MARLUMZA-139150 format. One record per residue: residue number from 1; y, z, x of N, C-alpha, C in turn. Coordinates in steps of 0.02 Angstrom, whole numbers, m for minus. Each point is the difference from the previous one (the first is absolute). Layout:
<rs>
 resi    nyy    nzz    nxx   cayy   cazz   caxx    cyy    czz    cxx
  NUM      Y      Z      X      Y      Z      X      Y      Z      X
...
</rs>
This chain:
<rs>
 resi    nyy    nzz    nxx   cayy   cazz   caxx    cyy    czz    cxx
    1   m793    874    289    m17    m34     61     68     m4     47
    2     m4     24     59     62    m10     44     m8    m64     35
    3     55    m19     33      2    m60     35    m47     m1     60
    4     m8     60     34    m40     11     54    m70    m12    m21
    5    m22     27    m59    m65     m9    m27    m21    m74    m21
    6     61    m32    m19    m10    m72    m19    m18    m43     64
    7     41     14     51    m11    m38     60    m72     13     33
    8    m22     66     m9    m67     20     30    m52    m35    m39
    9     14     m5    m70    m60    m35    m39      3    m74     19
   10     58    m30      5      1    m70     14    m32    m16     68
   11     11     44     48    m28     m9     66    m79      9      1
   12    m25     42    m46    m71      9    m11    m28    m67    m36
   13     32    m31    m43    m20    m65    m27    m16    m51     52
   14     32     m1     58    m14    m53     49    m32     34     62
   15    m31     54     m8    m36     32     57     34     21     56
   16     67      6     m2     43     27     57     m7     79     14
   17    m19     28    m66    m11     69     12    m64     20    m42
   18    m37     55     20    m58     17    m35     16     64    m54
   19    m40      8    m49     11     59    m44      7     57     35
   20     49     43    m16     10     71     29     40    m11     71
   21     21    m54     23     35    m12     64     71    m14    m15
   22     46     41     24     67     m6     m8     27    m50     52
   23     34    m57    m25     27    m48     47     57     22     45
   24      3    m24     57     53     16     50     71    m13    m30
   25     49     38     28     70    m11    m23     23    m71      9
   26    m22    m31     54     19    m68      5    m32    m50    m44
   27    m68     14    m16    m28    m35    m51     28      6    m75
   28     18     61     m9     34     12    m64     68    m34     m8
   29     38      4     56     63    m35     m1     m9    m71    m12
   30    m49    m37     26    m14    m68     m8    m11    m15    m77
   31    m39     55    m29    m16     m9    m76     67      8    m37
   32     38     43     19     62     12    m38     47    m62      7
   33      9    m29     59     37    m61      8    m28    m52    m44
   34    m68    m11     m4    m26    m50    m39     11     10    m73
   35     m5     65    m23     12     13    m73     75    m11    m15
   36     47     22     39     67    m19    m16     20    m72      2
   37    m38    m37     41     13    m72      4    m25    m37    m68
   38    m54     25    m26    m26    m20    m69     48     22    m52
   39     19     60     m1     52     18    m49     62    m39     m3
   40     25    m25     58     58    m38     10    m17    m68    m33
   41    m60    m24     18    m20    m69    m27    m11      1    m75
   42    m25     52    m27    m16     14    m74     61      4    m40
   43     62     18     33     59     12    m40     26    m68    m16
   44    m21    m54     34     22    m71    m13    m49    m38    m55
   45    m47     41    m22    m45    m28    m49      4     32    m70
   46     21    m34    m50     17     27    m65    m60     39    m26
   47    m60    m31      3    m58     30    m36    m29     64     37
   48     29     12     58    m22     75     29     54     54    m23
   49     56    m20    m37     45     55    m24    m25     17    m76
   50    m13     70      1    m30     23    m64     47     25    m49
   51     63     11     12     43     32    m58     71    m25     12
   52     37     17    m47     69    m25     m6     45     69     m2
   53     55      0     30     42     59      2     68    m16    m30
   54     24     45    m44     73     m6    m28     45     43     44
   55     46    m31     24     51     27     45     67    m11    m34
   56     40     57     m4     69     m3    m25     51     13     51
   57     60    m29     m6     51     21     44     70     m9    m33
   58     52     38     27     66     m5    m30     36    m60     17
   59     17    m36    m47     49    m60      9     70     28      2
   60     33    m15     60     62     23      9     53    m51    m23
   61     47     24    m33     52    m44    m32     35    m44     56
   62      0    m67     m5     33    m42     55    m50    m19     55
   63    m60     26     m2    m46     m8     53    m58    m53    m22
   64    m16    m55     37    m46    m48    m29    m66      5     51
   65      4     19     64    m49      1     51    m35     61      6
   66    m65      3     m7    m43     63     13    m57    m12     43
   67    m15     38     52    m58    m11     36    m62     34    m28
   68    m56    m29     10    m60     29    m28    m47     23     61
   69    m14     61      3    m42     29     52      1     72      3
   70    m40     28     41      2     79      4     63     26     24
   71     33     44    m33     58     29     17     59    m40    m22
   72     m6    m58    m29     52    m48    m23     27     14    m70
   73     47    m36    m26     26      9    m65    m57     m5    m51
   74    m47    m47     10    m60     m5    m42    m57     29     43
   75    m13     62     m8    m36     43     49    m78     m7    m24
   76    m29    m53     37    m74     m6    m10    m20    m44     61
   77    m65    m10     11    m26    m43     49     23    m69    m17
   78     21    m34     54     26    m77    m16    m59    m32    m24
   79     16    m29    m63    m56    m42    m33     m3    m67     35
   80    m68    m22     10    m13    m70     22      8    m45    m53
   81    m19     24    m61     m3    m49    m62     44     34    m54
   82     49    m39    m24     37     20    m62     m2    m58    m45
   83    m50      3    m48    m12    m61    m48     12     20    m77
   84     15    m53    m39      8      8    m68    m66      6    m34
   85    m15     38    m46    m61     m2    m49     17    m47    m51
   86    m21    m64     10     13    m42    m57     79    m13     m2
   87     24     16    m61     76     m5     m5     39     59      7
   88    m38     57     25     27     60      4     22     18     72
   89     65      9     12     31      8     65    m18     67     27
   90    m11      6     66    m10     67     31     59     36     16
   91     55    m35     m3     69     34      8     33     14    m67
   92     16     58    m10     28     20    m58     55     55      3
   93     32     16    m49     47     54     m1     11     40    m69
   94     27     57      1     17     32    m65     67     34     12
   95     29     13    m60     64     30     m2      1     80    m22
   96     13     43     51    m13     75    m21     48     25    m48
   97     59    m47    m20     49     23    m51    m31    m10    m66
   98    m51    m31     m4    m31    m12    m70    m43     59    m20
   99      7     26    m64    m37     50    m20    m79    m10      9
  100    m18    m61    m11    m75    m18     17     m1    m55     42
  101      2     12     69      7    m64     45    m65    m42     m7
  102     21    m65      0    m47    m54     m5     m3    m42     62
  103    m58    m11     28     m6    m42     62     16    m72    m18
  104     39    m30     38     15    m74    m13    m12    m38     63
  105    m21    m62     m9    m24    m41     54     63    m31     44
  106    m16     m9     66     43    m36     41    m38    m62     23
  107     27    m55    m17    m33    m67     12    m16     m3     72
  108    m58    m18     28    m16     m9     65     29    m65     28
  109     36     m3     49     32    m59     33    m47    m18     61
  110    m16    m72      6    m24    m25     54     45    m11     53
  111    m25     m7     64     45    m23     56     57    m48    m15
  112    m27    m51    m30     50    m55    m20     46     21    m53
  113    m25     35    m48     44     30    m59     55     39     29
  114    m15     45     52     50     44     21     48    m43     44
  115    m22    m46     37     38    m40     44     50    m40    m45
  116    m19    m19    m61     43    m41    m49     50     35    m35
  117     m2     68      4     58     38    m28     64     m2     46
  118     48    m37    m27     61     m6     43     37     60      8
  119     13     42    m52     46     58      0    m49     65     m4
  120    m18     18     66    m46     54     m4     35     64     m7
  121     66      7      2     36     56    m12     22     17    m71
  122    m28    m52    m44     21      4    m71    m17     73    m30
  123     37     38    m34     m9     59    m27     m9     m4    m74
  124    m35     48    m27    m11      9    m69    m19     73    m16
  125      1     26    m56    m13     68    m20    m79     10     20
  126    m45    m57    m23    m64     16      4    m28    m69     46
  127    m50     13     38    m28    m59     33    m45    m40    m39
  128    m21    m58     24    m47    m41    m39    m62    m27     43
  129      6      1     67    m41    m30     46     m8     40     63
  130    m66    m10     30    m17     31     59    m23    m54     53
  131     13      0     62    m26    m35     47    m31     45     64
  132    m65     m6      8    m33     44     43    m15    m44     69
  133     21     25     56     m8    m30     63    m46     41     37
  134    m61    m15     22    m49     41     31     15      7     76
  135     55     18     15     20      5     70    m41     66     30
  136      8      3     67    m39     55     31     45     34     53
  137     m4     67     10    m50     49    m33     13     16    m65
  138     53    m13    m29     11     11    m75     15    m52    m41
  139    m27     m7    m53     17    m59    m46     70     13    m32
  140     25    m50    m34     72     13    m28      0    m40    m64
  141     33     32    m48     11    m27    m63     77     m1    m20
  142     18    m59    m23     65    m13    m22      4     m4    m75
  143     42     38    m37      4     m5    m63     62    m34    m21
  144      2    m40    m48     53    m45    m16      9    m12    m84
  145     54     m7    m24     73     19     36      0     75     24
  146     50     11     49     12     62     25     18     50    m55
  147    m42     51    m20     13     39    m54     55     48     12
  148     40     18    m57     52     47      7    m11     69    m34
  149    m48     m5    m34    m23     57    m41    m23     57     55
  150     13     62    m16    m19     55     46    m53     43    m33
  151    m35    m28    m48    m59     39    m34    m70    m35      3
  152     m3    m43     45    m63    m45     m1    m54     24     50
  153    m56     m4    m16    m55     17     36    m44    m66      7
  154    m12    m12     61    m46    m60     14    m76     16     m2
  155    m34    m46    m13    m80      9     m4    m36    m57     39
  156    m48     22     40    m41    m55     32    m70     19    m10
  157    m40    m51    m27    m75      9     m5    m28    m46     61
  158    m36     31     45    m40    m33     41    m53     37     33
  159    m54    m38     21    m56     34     25      6     29     69
  160    m36     55     16     12     32     65    m66     m9     36
  161      9    m23     60    m64    m14     48    m13     75     38
  162    m60    m11     32    m17     56     44     41     m3     63
  163     19     57     21     36      8     63    m42     19     57
  164     32     10     61    m42     23     61    m35     61    m10
  165    m61      7     27    m36     64     m4      4     40     62
  166     m8     64     m6     m5     53     55    m72     23     m8
  167    m22     24     61    m74     24      6    m16     56    m57
  168     57     40     m3    m15     57    m46     15     m6    m73
  169     17    m58    m11     18    m20    m82    m64      5    m36
  170     m2     27    m60    m47    m13    m48      6    m58    m45
  171    m57    m41     m2     11    m59    m32    m16     14    m79
  172     41    m19    m39      4     13    m76     13    m68    m29
  173    m54    m45    m22     19    m59    m20    m40    m14    m68
  174      9    m53    m38    m41     m7    m63    m76    m23     21
  175    m41      0    m55    m68    m14      9     m8    m78     39
  176    m49     m1     45    m13    m59     41     34    m14     60
  177     53     48     11     34     m4     67    m36     30     55
  178    m41     51    m13    m33     29     55    m49    m45     33
  179    m38    m40    m36    m51    m48     27     43    m53     29
  180     51    m27    m26     50    m51     21     21     19     70
  181     25     57     11     28     20     64    m55      6     50
  182    m54     35    m21    m51     10     52    m33    m65     25
  183    m20    m42    m44    m37    m68     21     54    m40     40
  184     63    m14    m26     43    m42     30     25     23     61
  185      7     69      8     15     31     68    m50    m17     46
  186    m68     17    m20    m56    m17     41     m2    m71     28
  187     11    m48    m42      5    m65     15     57    m16     50
  188     58     31     m9     58     m8     42    m14     22     68
  189    m41     57     11     m7     27     60    m52    m36     47
  190    m41    m39    m30    m53    m36     28     28    m32     72
  191     52    m43      3     16    m36     55     26     55     62
  192     31     58    m19     24     51     47    m64     29     32
  193    m56      1    m29    m55     37     32    m58    m56     21
  194     15    m63     m7    m42    m51     20    m67      2    m39
  195     10      7    m65    m55      3    m51      2    m56    m45
  196    m57    m36     m3     m2    m52    m49    m22     22    m72
  197     47     m6    m50    m17     27    m69    m59    m30    m28
  198    m38     43    m39    m56    m23    m29     23    m42    m65
  199    m43    m41    m25     15    m36    m62      5     49    m60
  200    m39     55     m3     10     51    m44     65     32     m4
  201     28     18     57     67     37      6     53    m49    m29
  202     m2    m69     28     45    m43    m26      1     m8    m77
  203    m58     m1    m28     m8     m4    m74     30     58    m38
  204    m15     62     35     25     67    m28     72     m7     m6
  205     29    m18     58     79      1      3     29    m47    m55
  206    m29    m55     m1     29    m58    m50    m18     29    m66
  207    m56     26    m18     m8     24    m68     42     59    m22
  208     14     44     56     45     57    m16     69    m25    m10
  209     26    m52     35     66    m20     m9      4    m34    m65
  210    m49    m40    m11      2    m34    m72      4     50    m56
  211    m40     59      9      2     50    m59     71     22    m12
  212     32     22     51     68     32    m15     56    m60    m15
  213    m17    m60     20     45    m50    m25     m6    m16    m76
  214    m68      4    m21     m9     m8    m70     29     56    m39
  215     m1     66     24     26     58    m32     79     m2     m1
  216     30    m31     51     67     m7      1     35    m54    m38
  217    m41    m41    m26     28    m57    m40     32     23    m62
  218     59    m25    m23     34     31    m53     17    m57    m48
  219      0      5    m65     22    m45    m49     80    m10      5
  220     26    m61    m12     71     m9      4     23    m37    m68
  221     54     14    m18     26    m48    m60      2    m71     16
  222    m16    m40    m49      7    m72      9     73    m18      1
  223     21    m40     51     72    m24     m4      0    m72    m13
  224     57    m26    m20      7    m69    m21     53    m33     50
  225    m26    m56     30     42    m32     51     74    m15    m33
  226     49      0     39     71    m11    m20     10    m72    m26
  227    m47    m44     20      6    m67    m26     m1     m4    m69
  228    m42     45    m35    m20     m4    m70     61     42    m39
  229     45     32     33     54     45    m34     39    m47    m44
  230     22     18    m61     43    m36    m42    m26    m57    m37
  231    m66    m21     16    m32    m46    m47    m25     26    m66
  232     13    m46    m43    m18     20    m74    m76     m7     m6
  233    m29    m54     39    m79     m3     m7    m38     46     40
  234    m56     21    m36    m42     49     38    m37    m31     57
  235    m41     38     26    m42    m19     61    m76     m7    m16
  236    m29    m59      8    m72     m1    m13    m37     12     67
  237    m34     55     m1    m45     17     59    m58    m45     16
  238    m20    m41    m43    m60    m46      4     21    m58     32
  239     60    m35    m19     26    m55     22     52      4     62
  240     21     62     11     52     16     58     65    m43    m21
  241     15     m6    m65     56    m36    m17     36     32    m65
  242     67    m12    m11     28     26    m63    m44    m12    m60
  243      1     40    m52    m35    m18    m58     19    m60    m38
  244    m49    m42    m17      7    m61    m31     m4    m52     49
  245     m9      5     61     m9    m50     49    m69      5     26
  246    m32    m66     20    m61      1     22     m5    m33     67
</rs>
């Protein structure tokens, strides 16, 4: 299905066009604008993102700052979300000088954590932490300490959202997205054509979105809060207290 066909189908759902009738260029442009508005909004919703991309980049000796975005040092669509999977960091690196390179984690730093580092120019052969700042139009990551090795490759794991569509694009997405796009675009177009959506269309759009959100849910590793680190006693999940306390 092309984007043009998707728009025509959505318009047909709300009675703006009839079967076999090609919508005008102006009407189609309205549909394309609405579709790209939706794609932009869904990029900010975690459960509409269906996959994770592994992106690598060259860590330059003596350089700690790298922009994330199309055509930048970390060449991929700027991620809206970069999150840890339980205790597993999305920022990693490996050393190409090793016979069998092993990916090692970079501890993610919060805004406060990065702010609290007094000597940001501290150098080391290998880095230990990464601070991601979701600036725009490109994100930025600072790795610390500043690495001096010249054989390192950085790794980022992050989901990729839908980008803007063109009319001639062919839509190729996982199962469930076709109905999701068609029904939600139809619902989005209702105000533009002064159409009141039917309860059935509203339910179909909600059901279609719920279906892809269920499909996009992923298991994550259980992490332990730092407050329990270093304690000799275990944790009792039933009492929400250290073992031995009630």
